[in-house]
C-alpha positions as CSV (number, residue, x, y, z in Angstrom):
1,M,12.6,166.6,62.3
2,A,13.3,163.4,64.8
3,D,14.3,161.2,61.7
4,Q,16.1,163.2,60.2
5,A,18.3,164.6,63.3
6,E,18.5,160.9,63.6
7,S,19.9,160.1,60.4
8,E,22.4,163.2,60.1
9,G,23.9,161.8,63.7
10,K,24.2,158.2,62.0
11,I,26.3,159.8,59.0
12,T,28.2,161.8,61.0
13,G,29.1,159.2,63.3
14,R,30.1,157.3,60.0
15,T,32.1,159.8,58.7
16,N,33.9,160.5,62.1
17,W,34.5,156.7,62.1
18,T,36.1,156.8,58.4
19,A,38.3,159.4,59.6
20,V,39.4,158.0,62.7
21,G,39.8,154.7,60.1
22,I,42.4,156.6,57.8
23,G,44.2,158.2,59.8
24,A,45.0,154.9,62.2
25,A,46.3,153.0,58.9
26,M,47.9,155.6,57.6
27,L,49.7,156.7,61.4
28,A,50.6,152.7,61.2
29,V,52.5,153.2,57.7
30,A,54.1,156.2,58.9
31,V,55.5,154.5,62.4
32,A,56.5,151.4,59.9
33,A,58.2,153.5,57.6
34,V,60.3,155.3,60.6
35,A,61.1,152.0,62.3
36,F,62.4,150.4,58.5
37,T,63.8,153.5,58.0
38,F,66.8,153.6,61.5
39,Y,66.6,149.6,60.7
40,F,68.3,150.2,57.6
41,I,70.6,153.4,58.7
42,D,71.7,151.0,61.3
43,R,72.4,148.1,59.2
44,E,74.4,150.6,57.0
45,R,76.2,152.0,60.2
46,Q,77.4,148.4,60.8
47,R,78.4,147.6,57.7
48,D,80.5,150.1,57.4
49,L,81.7,149.4,60.9
50,Q,83.0,146.4,59.7
51,A,85.0,147.6,57.0
52,W,87.0,149.6,59.3
53,Q,87.4,146.6,61.4
54,V,88.8,145.1,58.6
55,R,91.0,148.2,57.5
56,L,92.3,149.2,61.0
57,G,93.4,145.1,61.7
58,I,95.5,144.7,58.4
59,V,97.6,147.4,59.1
60,A,97.9,146.5,63.0
61,D,99.1,143.2,62.0
62,S,102.0,144.7,59.7
63,R,103.0,147.0,61.6
64,S,102.9,144.7,64.7
65,A,104.9,142.3,62.4
66,A,107.4,145.8,61.8
67,V,107.9,145.8,65.4
68,N,108.6,141.8,66.1
69,E,110.8,142.0,63.2
70,W,112.8,145.2,65.3
71,V,113.2,143.5,68.1
72,E,114.8,139.7,66.3
73,Q,116.9,142.0,64.7
74,N,118.4,143.6,67.9
75,F,118.3,139.9,69.7
76,A,120.0,138.8,66.0
77,V,123.2,141.7,66.7
78,M,123.2,139.8,70.4
79,R,123.3,135.9,68.9
80,E,125.9,136.9,66.0
81,L,128.4,137.9,69.2
82,T,127.5,135.0,71.2
83,E,128.5,132.1,68.3
84,N,131.8,134.5,67.7
85,A,134.6,131.7,67.9
86,S,136.8,134.4,69.7
87,L,134.9,135.6,71.8
88,Q,133.2,131.3,72.7
89,L,137.1,130.5,73.0
90,Y,137.9,133.9,75.3
91,M,135.0,133.0,77.7
92,T,135.4,129.4,77.5
93,E,139.4,130.0,78.9
94,L,138.1,132.0,81.1
95,A,135.4,129.9,82.9
96,M,138.1,126.9,82.7
97,A,140.6,129.3,85.2
98,E,137.7,129.9,87.2
99,G,137.3,133.7,86.5
100,N,141.6,133.9,86.9
101,R,142.0,136.1,83.8
102,S,146.0,135.6,84.0
103,D,145.4,132.1,83.4
104,V,143.7,132.7,79.8
105,T,146.2,132.7,76.9
106,D,147.5,136.4,75.8
107,E,144.4,137.6,77.6
108,P,144.8,141.3,77.0
109,A,145.4,140.9,73.4
110,Q,142.1,138.9,73.7
111,A,140.5,141.3,75.9
112,S,141.1,144.3,73.4
113,Y,139.7,142.2,70.0
114,L,137.2,142.3,72.2
115,R,136.5,145.5,73.0
116,N,136.6,146.3,69.4
117,L,134.9,144.0,68.5
118,L,131.8,145.2,70.4
119,I,132.8,148.9,70.0
120,A,132.3,147.9,66.0
121,T,128.7,145.7,66.8
122,A,127.7,148.4,68.3
123,D,128.5,151.4,66.2
124,R,126.8,148.8,63.8
125,A,123.8,148.0,65.2
126,G,123.1,151.2,67.0
127,F,123.8,149.8,70.5
128,K,125.7,153.5,71.4
129,P,124.8,156.8,73.4
130,P,123.3,160.1,71.4
131,P,125.7,162.6,70.1
132,A,126.1,164.8,72.6
133,A,124.7,168.5,71.7
134,G,127.5,170.9,72.2
135,E,129.3,168.6,74.3
136,V,132.9,170.7,75.8
137,A,135.7,168.4,75.3
138,A,137.4,167.7,78.7
139,N,138.6,164.6,80.6
140,I,134.9,163.8,82.5
141,E,133.5,160.0,82.3
142,R,130.2,160.2,80.6
143,V,127.0,158.5,82.5
144,G,126.5,154.8,80.4
145,V,123.6,154.8,78.2
146,A,123.7,152.7,75.9
147,G,126.2,150.0,74.7
148,I,127.5,146.7,74.2
149,G,129.3,145.0,77.4
150,L,130.2,140.9,78.1
151,V,129.6,139.4,81.5
152,D,130.8,136.3,83.4
153,A,129.3,133.6,85.0
154,G,129.4,135.9,87.9
155,G,127.3,138.2,86.6
156,R,130.7,140.6,86.5
157,S,132.3,142.7,83.6
158,L,134.7,141.4,81.7
159,V,134.9,143.8,78.1
160,S,132.3,146.4,77.2
161,T,131.8,150.2,75.0
162,S,132.9,153.1,76.8
163,G,128.8,154.0,77.1
164,M,127.7,151.0,78.5
165,P,125.5,151.4,81.7
166,P,127.1,149.0,85.0
167,V,125.6,145.8,85.3
168,S,123.3,146.4,88.0
169,G,119.3,146.5,88.2
170,K,116.9,145.6,85.4
171,I,120.5,145.1,84.0
172,R,121.8,142.6,86.3
173,K,118.5,140.7,86.3
174,A,118.4,140.0,82.3
175,V,121.9,138.5,82.3
176,A,121.1,136.4,85.6
177,K,118.2,135.0,83.3
178,A,120.4,134.5,80.3
179,L,123.1,133.0,81.9
180,S,119.8,130.1,83.2
181,G,120.3,129.4,79.2
182,E,117.2,131.7,77.9
183,P,117.4,134.9,75.8
184,A,116.4,137.8,78.1
185,M,114.8,141.2,77.2
186,I,114.7,144.5,79.4
187,D,111.9,146.0,78.7
188,I,111.5,150.2,77.9
189,Y,112.3,152.3,80.5
190,M,113.2,156.0,81.2
191,G,117.4,155.5,81.2
192,A,120.0,157.6,82.6
193,S,119.6,159.9,79.4
194,N,115.8,161.0,80.2
195,L,115.4,159.2,77.0
196,P,113.3,155.7,76.4
197,T,115.6,152.9,77.1
198,M,115.4,148.8,75.8
199,G,117.9,146.1,76.6
200,F,118.6,142.8,74.8
201,S,121.3,139.8,76.1
202,L,122.0,135.8,75.0
203,P,123.6,133.1,77.1
204,V,127.7,132.7,75.7
205,F,128.4,128.4,75.7
206,A,131.6,127.0,76.1
207,V,133.0,125.5,72.8
208,Q,132.6,122.4,73.7
209,D,128.9,121.6,75.7
210,E,127.0,120.7,72.7
211,S,124.3,119.6,75.2
212,E,121.2,121.0,75.6
213,G,119.5,123.4,77.8
214,T,123.0,123.9,79.9
215,E,124.0,127.0,81.6
216,G,125.9,129.5,80.0
217,I,129.3,130.7,81.0
218,G,129.0,134.1,80.0
219,A,126.2,136.2,78.5
220,V,126.3,139.4,75.9
221,V,123.9,142.6,77.1
222,G,123.1,144.8,74.8
223,M,122.1,148.4,75.9
224,R,120.3,151.0,73.4
225,I,118.1,154.3,73.0
226,I,114.9,153.7,71.3
227,G,114.2,156.0,68.6
228,K,113.2,156.7,64.5
229,E,114.3,152.9,63.7
230,L,111.0,151.6,66.7
231,F,108.7,154.2,66.5
232,D,109.0,154.9,62.5
233,R,107.9,151.3,61.8
234,L,104.6,152.3,63.6
235,E,103.4,154.2,60.8
236,Q,101.8,153.1,57.3
237,P,103.0,153.5,54.0
238,G,100.5,155.6,51.8
239,E,98.1,156.6,54.6
240,T,95.8,159.2,53.3
241,E,93.8,159.2,56.6
242,T,94.4,162.5,59.0
243,T,93.5,160.7,62.3
244,T,94.6,157.7,61.9
245,E,97.6,156.9,64.4
246,T,99.2,153.5,65.8
247,Y,100.7,153.4,69.5
248,L,102.2,150.9,71.7
249,V,100.8,151.0,75.6
250,R,101.4,148.3,78.7
251,S,100.1,147.7,81.5
252,A,102.1,149.0,84.8
253,S,100.5,149.0,88.7
254,N,96.5,149.8,87.6
255,M,98.0,152.4,84.6
256,V,98.0,152.6,80.9
257,E,101.9,153.5,80.0
258,Y,101.9,155.0,76.2
259,L,105.3,153.9,75.2
260,S,105.5,155.3,71.5
261,P,105.4,158.9,70.3
262,L,101.6,160.1,70.2
263,A,99.8,162.3,67.5
264,D,99.5,165.3,69.9
265,G,103.2,166.1,70.0
266,T,103.5,163.9,74.0
267,E,107.0,162.0,73.8
268,A,107.2,158.3,74.6
269,L,107.1,157.0,78.2
270,K,105.9,160.7,79.2
271,R,102.0,159.9,79.4
272,S,100.4,157.4,81.1
273,M,96.5,157.2,82.4
274,A,94.0,155.2,85.3
275,L,93.6,151.9,83.8
276,D,89.9,152.0,84.8
277,T,89.0,155.5,82.8
278,P,85.7,155.0,81.4
279,D,85.6,153.5,78.1
280,L,89.4,153.9,77.6
281,A,90.7,152.7,73.9
282,A,94.1,151.6,75.6
283,S,92.1,150.1,78.6
284,F,90.0,148.5,76.2
285,A,93.0,147.1,73.8
286,L,94.9,145.8,77.0
287,A,91.4,143.8,78.4
288,T,91.1,142.0,75.0
289,P,93.6,141.9,72.3
290,G,92.4,142.2,69.3
291,G,89.5,142.9,70.0
292,F,88.0,146.3,67.8
293,A,85.2,148.7,69.6
294,I,84.2,152.6,69.6
295,K,85.9,153.9,72.5
296,Q,87.4,157.4,74.2
297,G,91.3,158.2,73.0
298,Y,93.8,159.5,75.2
299,A,92.9,162.9,74.2
300,G,89.1,162.3,74.9
301,E,87.8,162.3,71.4
302,E,85.5,159.1,69.8
303,V,87.8,156.9,68.1
304,L,87.5,153.1,66.4
305,V,90.0,150.9,67.9
306,T,92.0,147.8,67.6
307,S,94.7,146.1,68.8
308,R,97.8,143.2,68.2
309,P,100.2,141.6,70.7
310,I,103.7,141.9,70.1
311,A,105.3,138.3,70.4
312,N,107.1,137.7,74.0
313,L,107.0,141.6,74.9
314,P,104.3,142.9,77.1
315,W,103.3,145.4,74.8
316,L,100.0,146.0,72.9
317,L,99.9,148.1,69.6
318,V,97.2,149.8,69.1
319,R,95.6,151.1,66.0
320,K,92.5,153.8,66.5
321,I,91.1,156.2,63.7
322,S,88.2,159.4,64.7
323,R,84.9,158.5,64.7
324,A,83.8,161.2,62.9
325,E,86.3,161.0,60.0
326,A,85.8,157.3,59.6
327,L,82.3,157.7,59.7
328,A,81.8,160.9,58.0
329,D,80.7,159.8,54.4
330,T,78.5,157.1,56.1
331,E,77.0,159.5,58.5
332,T,76.2,162.1,55.5
333,R,74.7,159.4,53.2
334,L,72.5,158.5,55.9
335,T,71.3,161.7,57.2
336,T,70.4,161.9,54.0
337,I,68.1,159.3,53.9
338,L,66.6,160.0,57.0
339,T,65.3,163.3,56.1
340,V,64.1,162.4,52.8
341,A,62.2,159.5,55.0
342,L,61.4,162.4,57.4
343,L,59.9,164.7,54.8
344,V,57.6,161.8,53.4
345,I,56.5,161.1,56.9
346,G,56.0,164.6,57.1
347,G,53.8,164.7,54.6
348,I,51.8,161.9,55.7
349,G,51.0,163.5,58.8
350,V,49.4,166.2,56.8
351,T,47.4,164.6,55.1
352,I,46.4,162.5,58.5
353,V,45.5,166.3,59.8
354,A,44.1,167.0,56.7
355,V,41.5,164.1,57.3
356,W,41.2,164.5,60.6
357,R,40.2,168.5,60.3
358,H,37.3,167.1,58.2
359,G,36.1,164.7,60.5
360,S,36.8,167.2,63.5
361,S,34.8,170.4,61.2
362,M,31.9,167.5,61.5
363,R,31.5,167.3,65.2
364,A,32.3,171.0,65.8
365,T,29.2,172.7,66.3
366,A,27.9,169.5,68.3
367,A,30.8,169.8,70.4
368,L,30.4,173.6,71.1
369,E,26.5,172.5,72.0
370,K,28.0,170.2,74.2
371,S,30.2,172.5,76.0
372,R,27.9,175.2,76.7
373,I,24.8,172.8,78.0
374,A,28.1,171.1,80.1
375,A,29.4,174.8,81.5
376,E,25.4,175.7,82.2
377,R,25.5,172.4,84.6
378,F,28.8,172.9,85.9
379,E,27.7,176.6,87.3
380,N,24.0,175.5,88.3
381,M,26.0,172.3,90.0
382,S,28.7,175.0,91.9
383,K,25.4,177.0,92.8
384,F,23.7,174.0,94.4
385,M,27.4,172.9,96.0
386,R,27.7,176.4,97.3
387,L,24.2,176.5,98.8
388,V,25.2,173.0,100.6
389,T,28.2,173.8,102.2
390,N,27.1,177.4,103.3
391,S,24.1,175.9,105.0
392,Q,26.4,173.9,107.3
393,P,27.5,175.2,110.5
394,T,31.1,174.2,109.9
395,V,33.8,175.9,108.3
396,I,34.9,174.1,104.5
397,A,37.9,175.6,102.9
398,A,40.2,174.0,99.7
399,V,43.8,175.1,100.6
400,D,46.4,174.2,98.0
401,G,50.2,172.8,98.7
402,A,51.1,176.6,98.9
403,T,48.7,176.9,101.8
404,T,46.3,179.3,98.9
405,Y,42.4,179.1,99.4
406,T,40.8,177.8,96.0
407,F,37.7,177.4,97.9
408,A,35.5,178.7,101.1
409,N,32.2,178.5,101.8
410,Q,30.3,181.3,103.8
411,P,30.7,179.9,107.3
412,A,34.5,180.2,107.0
413,A,34.4,183.8,105.5
414,D,32.1,185.3,108.6
415,E,35.2,183.2,110.9
416,A,37.4,185.7,108.7
417,G,35.2,188.7,108.7
418,I,35.9,188.8,105.1
419,P,33.6,188.2,102.1
420,A,34.5,184.6,100.6
421,D,35.5,185.5,97.2
422,D,38.4,187.7,98.7
423,M,39.6,184.5,100.9
424,L,40.6,183.3,97.6
425,G,43.8,182.9,96.5
426,K,45.0,184.4,100.0
427,T,47.2,182.4,102.1
428,M,45.8,180.8,105.4
429,A,48.9,182.5,107.4
430,S,47.1,185.9,106.4
431,V,43.2,184.5,107.2
432,I,43.0,182.9,110.0
433,G,46.8,183.5,111.7
434,P,50.1,182.3,111.3
435,V,49.5,179.2,114.7
436,K,46.2,177.9,113.2
437,A,48.1,178.2,109.6
438,K,51.3,176.2,110.7
439,V,48.8,173.6,112.5
440,F,47.4,172.7,109.7
441,A,49.8,173.1,106.7
442,D,51.7,170.5,108.6
443,I,49.2,168.2,107.9
444,N,48.3,169.3,104.6
445,D,51.6,168.8,103.6
446,R,52.2,165.4,105.0
447,I,48.8,164.1,103.5
448,L,49.8,165.8,100.0
449,R,53.3,163.7,100.2
450,S,51.2,160.3,101.0
451,F,48.6,160.9,98.6
452,A,51.1,161.3,95.7
453,D,51.7,158.0,96.0
454,S,48.9,156.1,96.6
455,D,46.2,157.9,95.2
456,D,43.8,156.8,97.6
457,T,41.2,159.1,99.0
458,D,40.0,157.2,101.8
459,K,43.1,156.1,102.9
460,E,45.0,159.1,103.5
461,R,42.3,161.1,104.9
462,Q,43.0,162.2,108.7
463,S,40.6,163.7,111.6
464,H,42.5,165.9,114.4
465,I,41.8,167.9,117.4
466,F,43.5,170.8,118.2
467,T,43.2,172.9,121.4
468,F,44.4,177.0,120.5
469,G,44.9,179.2,123.1
470,D,46.9,179.5,126.7
471,E,46.2,177.3,130.1
472,G,45.7,178.7,132.8
473,E,43.3,179.3,135.7
474,D,40.3,180.6,132.9
475,E,41.7,178.5,130.5
476,D,38.2,176.9,129.6
477,E,37.1,181.1,128.6
478,D,40.9,181.0,126.7
479,L,40.9,178.2,124.9
480,Q,39.5,177.0,121.6
481,I,39.1,173.0,120.4
482,I,38.7,173.0,117.0
483,K,38.2,169.2,115.1
484,S,39.5,169.3,111.7
485,D,38.9,166.8,108.9
486,H,41.3,167.0,106.2
487,I,40.6,165.3,102.8
488,P,43.1,165.4,99.6
489,L,41.8,166.3,96.4
490,R,43.5,165.7,93.2
491,G,44.7,168.0,90.7
492,D,43.7,168.5,87.1
493,R,44.6,170.6,83.8
494,D,44.0,173.9,86.2
495,H,43.9,173.3,89.6
496,P,47.1,172.0,91.5
497,P,46.3,168.9,94.0
498,G,44.9,170.5,97.2
499,V,42.7,169.3,100.7
500,L,39.8,170.3,101.2
501,M,39.4,171.3,105.1
502,V,36.3,170.6,107.5
503,L,37.1,171.9,110.7
504,D,34.3,172.3,113.5
505,D,34.7,174.5,116.8
506,I,33.7,171.7,119.5
507,T,35.2,174.1,122.4
508,E,31.7,174.7,123.8
509,L,30.9,170.5,123.6
510,T,34.7,169.9,124.9
511,R,33.5,172.2,127.9
512,E,30.2,170.6,128.6
513,R,31.7,167.3,128.5
514,R,34.3,168.2,130.7
515,R,32.0,169.3,133.4
516,S,30.0,166.0,132.7
517,E,33.3,164.0,133.3
518,Q,33.7,166.5,136.2
519,M,29.9,165.1,137.7
520,L,30.8,161.8,137.0
521,K,34.2,162.0,138.9
522,Q,32.2,163.4,142.3
523,L,29.0,161.2,141.8
524,I,32.2,158.4,141.8
525,N,34.0,159.4,144.5
526,T,30.8,160.2,147.0
527,L,30.3,156.4,146.1
528,V,33.5,155.0,146.9
529,S,33.7,157.6,150.1
530,V,30.4,155.6,151.6
531,V,31.8,151.9,150.9
532,D,35.1,153.3,152.6
533,R,33.2,154.5,155.7
534,R,32.1,151.1,155.9
535,D,35.2,148.8,155.8
536,P,38.0,151.0,158.0
537,F,40.1,147.7,155.8
538,S,38.8,149.2,152.4
539,A,39.4,152.6,153.1
540,H,41.0,154.0,149.5
541,H,41.2,150.3,148.2
542,S,39.0,151.8,144.8
543,T,41.0,154.5,144.6
544,R,44.4,152.7,144.7
545,I,42.7,150.4,142.0
546,A,41.8,152.7,139.7
547,E,45.2,154.2,140.7
548,V,47.3,150.5,139.4
549,S,44.5,149.8,136.3
550,L,45.8,153.5,135.2
551,A,49.6,152.5,135.8
552,I,49.2,149.3,134.0
553,A,47.5,150.5,131.0
554,G,50.4,153.0,130.7
555,E,52.9,150.7,130.7
556,M,51.2,148.8,128.3
557,N,51.0,151.4,126.2
558,T,47.4,150.9,125.3
559,P,44.8,152.7,123.9
560,E,43.8,155.8,126.5
561,L,40.2,154.7,126.2
562,V,41.2,151.4,127.8
563,G,43.1,153.2,130.1
564,K,39.9,155.5,131.6
565,T,37.7,152.1,131.4
566,S,39.9,150.3,133.9
567,E,40.3,153.2,136.1
568,I,36.2,153.9,136.4
569,A,35.9,150.2,136.6
570,G,38.2,150.3,139.8
571,C,36.7,152.8,141.8
572,L,32.9,151.6,140.8
573,M,33.6,148.0,141.4
574,N,32.8,147.8,145.4
575,I,29.5,149.8,145.3
576,G,28.2,146.5,145.6
577,K,29.8,146.3,149.2
578,I,26.7,148.0,150.3
579,F,24.5,145.2,150.4
580,V,27.2,143.6,152.7
581,P,26.7,143.8,156.3
582,Q,29.0,146.1,157.6
583,E,30.2,143.1,161.0
584,L,31.2,141.0,157.9
585,L,32.9,143.6,156.2
586,T,35.3,143.4,159.6
587,K,34.9,140.1,160.9
588,T,38.6,138.8,162.0
589,D,37.3,135.5,162.3
590,G,37.2,132.7,159.6
591,L,35.1,133.2,156.9
592,L,32.0,130.7,156.0
593,A,31.2,129.8,152.4
594,E,28.2,131.7,151.9
595,E,29.8,134.7,153.3
596,R,33.1,134.4,151.2
597,D,30.7,133.8,148.1
598,M,28.9,137.0,149.4
599,L,32.1,139.3,149.3
600,A,33.9,137.5,146.1
601,N,30.4,138.2,143.7
602,S,30.3,141.6,145.4
603,Y,31.5,142.8,141.8
604,L,28.6,141.4,139.8
605,V,26.2,143.3,142.3
606,S,28.1,146.6,141.2
607,A,27.7,145.6,137.5
608,D,24.2,145.2,138.1
609,L,23.8,148.9,139.9
610,L,25.6,150.4,136.8
611,R,24.1,148.5,134.1
612,N,21.8,151.3,132.9
613,V,24.4,154.0,133.6
614,P,26.1,156.0,130.2
615,F,29.6,155.2,130.5
616,D,32.3,156.4,127.3
617,G,33.9,152.7,127.6
618,P,32.7,149.4,128.3
619,V,33.0,150.0,132.3
620,V,30.1,147.7,133.1
621,D,31.6,144.8,131.2
622,T,35.2,145.4,132.6
623,I,33.5,145.2,136.3
624,E,31.4,141.7,135.2
625,Q,34.4,140.2,133.5
626,M,37.4,141.3,136.2
627,G,36.1,137.7,138.0
628,E,37.1,135.5,134.6
629,K,40.0,133.2,134.3
630,W,42.6,133.4,131.6
631,D,42.1,129.7,131.2
632,G,38.2,129.9,130.9
633,T,37.7,128.5,134.7
634,G,35.4,131.7,135.6
635,P,32.0,132.4,136.2
636,L,30.9,133.5,132.8
637,S,33.9,131.1,130.7
638,L,35.2,133.4,129.1
639,R,38.9,132.6,128.4
640,E,42.0,134.5,127.0
641,E,41.2,137.4,124.5
642,E,37.6,136.8,124.9
643,I,38.1,138.6,128.1
644,I,38.2,142.7,127.7
645,L,41.6,144.0,128.1
646,P,40.2,146.5,130.5
647,A,38.9,143.6,132.8
648,R,42.2,141.9,132.3
649,V,43.8,145.2,133.7
650,L,41.2,145.2,136.3
651,A,41.6,142.0,137.3
652,V,45.5,142.2,137.6
653,A,45.4,145.2,140.0
654,N,42.2,144.2,142.0
655,A,44.1,140.7,143.0
656,F,47.8,142.8,143.5
657,I,45.7,145.9,146.0
658,G,44.1,143.1,148.1
659,M,47.2,141.0,148.5
660,I,49.6,144.4,149.5
661,S,46.7,145.5,151.4
662,P,46.4,145.0,155.3
663,R,43.0,142.8,156.2
664,A,41.3,142.4,159.4
665,Y,42.1,138.9,159.4
666,R,46.2,139.3,158.0
667,G,48.7,141.8,157.2
668,A,49.8,143.0,154.1
669,M,52.2,141.0,152.0
670,T,55.4,142.2,150.4
671,F,55.6,143.4,147.3
672,E,58.3,140.8,145.8
673,K,55.7,138.2,147.3
674,V,52.8,139.9,145.8
675,S,54.7,139.9,142.3
676,R,55.9,136.1,142.8
677,I,52.4,134.9,143.3
678,L,51.3,136.9,140.4
679,L,53.8,135.8,137.8
680,E,53.0,132.0,139.1
681,E,49.3,132.6,138.5
682,S,50.0,133.9,134.3
683,N,48.8,132.3,131.6
684,S,46.3,130.5,134.1
685,K,44.6,132.9,136.3
686,F,45.5,136.2,134.7
687,D,47.3,137.5,131.7
688,R,50.7,137.8,131.1
689,K,50.9,141.2,129.7
690,P,49.5,143.3,132.4
691,V,51.6,140.9,135.0
692,S,54.6,141.9,133.5
693,A,53.3,145.5,132.8
694,L,52.8,145.8,136.3
695,V,56.2,144.2,137.7
696,N,58.0,146.1,135.4
697,F,56.4,149.6,137.1
698,L,57.4,148.3,140.5
699,D,60.6,147.1,139.1
700,N,61.8,149.9,137.2
701,R,59.6,152.8,137.3
702,G,59.8,153.2,141.4
703,G,56.1,151.7,141.8
704,M,57.6,150.4,144.8
705,E,58.5,153.3,146.8
706,T,55.3,155.1,145.2
707,W,53.0,152.2,147.0
708,A,54.9,151.8,149.9
709,H,52.1,153.2,152.0
710,Y,49.8,150.3,150.7
711,R,50.6,148.3,152.9
712,E,50.3,150.7,156.3
713,R,47.3,149.1,158.4
714,P,44.3,152.2,158.7
715,E,44.7,153.4,161.8
716,S,40.5,153.6,162.2
717,A,41.1,149.7,162.3
718,D,43.6,150.4,165.4
719,E,41.0,152.2,167.0
């Protein structure tokens, strides 16, 4: 039976691995097929885009050539006038007469001839105002909007057609450029007729002057309304697409101006858009003349766009077509290919599933049995863990991020007064009250936010001690002190992340500790009073050292234990003086060397007396090391950080009280002198940090006023 089971297990394992291998191979083929299909589709799309780039570029080239031809035709009209012999002769005589028209031969006749010439040319070439619709015949002068004019070297108008605008503004600048010998053009603008207007100007040279680059003696200016004769040249003959469009743009003051009519009915010069409009086709064309891309049209649709610059003009010809229309056939073809490919891949997927189901069916029975065994083991483990947690005296509970209980042991249920199962699903506020619930919920919330980033249970674990209740005269009866441990729990498929809380009521322990501390304090005060009675000059000496030590530790922001240790050590450091003869303590004459050593080393006697007394902090070590010096020249040869911090604090406090207090053989020193001495001995005898903290307390925390009575001579010493 065992051999048969082993054989069946080997067959099942071999079959499963075969199914996995076949499935993996077919999956790899499917992935490769998808990748190749998308690659092929992308290549086809790029090929069609290149074809459209060529088509749009050919049309853009032909339309830009047509626009350039129209511009050249207008300059040709101006050039024909400047080369007219009669006009050149008239301008030459006028120049020789220095602008005096009366000195010109038969000036009225010549001027009349020139006016007729300009009128005929304007009518023929289109340099004339548009016909007025519904105009009423009246003797009213119309505003000049278009025409041809002749100006002298000073820019003054000589002869012009009736519709010619006055020589000012844009026209005057163009004339000045023409008079310098260069062709000039007045760029398209919205004229007085509220129609697009454009101007052309060429210089007139003297008949006798054949030199190159000389200045003109006058200029011919032509102003015309821009209309179909230009805009019709933007249309491509035989065009079959419905969304193709060619228009002119230019850049002006961070704006894109549309110079020609648009397909949506917008008239010329009636639309402008910000140059930095995201993906705007016209902005792309202005930035990269001749480029090709897929951008956004002025109406917001995706378009294929290319452009061509217009020679000698700040214009750009833009040719575009809607992306949807241009790539419609391509997208249909590619969609068909993609659909077929996906159907093939789907068939492969069905095959993979069939193979997998074949392997799964062979594992189903074994998996079901394993699940049953695992469930039974889990149930037994859960019972065991609940038995363990219920046997603990502390409250153990788990809550999720919404403060809802997901687990509670029996002590938690006993404290809440309800069964443990009834606590599940309830919030902490409804079980333990809103005050405690808020305190614990705030901690849990911070832990879960931090745990989501670090996922480190040990790092995010926190412990706290809280006091609940009102503090008053009977605080020991009303207060409850709880020590809480908060441990983050990872979430799984069925449960969100949460926090395991272990709550221990340490109220009685804390009360006993307070009673012990109170008894210790009373004992210390008793011992200190014994020393104070023997030496009137040492009255309150120990308590003052303790007070100064606590102030220094607080100014240094040390842990609470450091301040507490130095305070207790300060109170007890002088109990060794019990063994010093009283007459030596009050001696006013000079001390012998052995007497000085006995007084100086009395703190070591104190340390020996207290060596077996248990304290929360290193009180005995603090007293023993208080005589050490920062530079290592003390009795124990400890130096710098080797001396524990409470001892360094106590050493400074002891020196300060010793100097600021009166003695039997001298008076009290001033605060300023004591501060100066301590600072001078910093980094040699004392640690500079507690010295600086003491000086700062004296200068900035009112220490001098608070401790001014330290300098008073004890009354018992005067008796």
